[in-house]
C-alpha positions, 0 to 999 in steps of 0.5 A, a space after each residue: 945467210 948467203 954470202 954473195 961471194 958464194 964463200 959461205 952459207 949459214 942458217 941463222 936463228 933470230 931472237 929479240 925481234 922488235 920494230 925499230 922504225 915504220 914508214 910509208 912509201 907510196 902505198 907500201 908500209 916499211 918496217 925496219 926490224 932489229 934482231 939478235 942472233 948468230 949473224 956473220 961477224 962482217 955485219 956491223 948493224 944488221 936489220 931486216 926491212 919488211 915491206 908490206 902492201 896492206 896485210 900482204 908481205 911483199 919483201 924481206 931484205 937484209 940491211 946493214 948500217 941502214 942500207 941494203 946489204 951488199 955482202 949477204 942476203 937472207 935465206 928463204 928460211 930466215 925470211 920466214 922467221 921475219 914473216 911469221 914474226 910480223 904476222 904474229 906481232 905487227 899485223 894482229 894490232 
């Protein structure tokens, strides 16, 4: 994860991914994905918000305690972990 104060950079590996919540906002589908992993200790309840338009992933956002995280953001490699998981476990259904 990238520390938005530019003090730390760490590539995390995520495990135990599962869809916590799904909801529609206009034409987009939002998936809130819970995960385990070596996330920074400053995060209380981290989760990923994956936004799709149909079968296309538009955005992957780090959230903490149900809101966009203001301390950290995902790296491109971390976003790819969620994108691959969504393509294999959500979009195939």
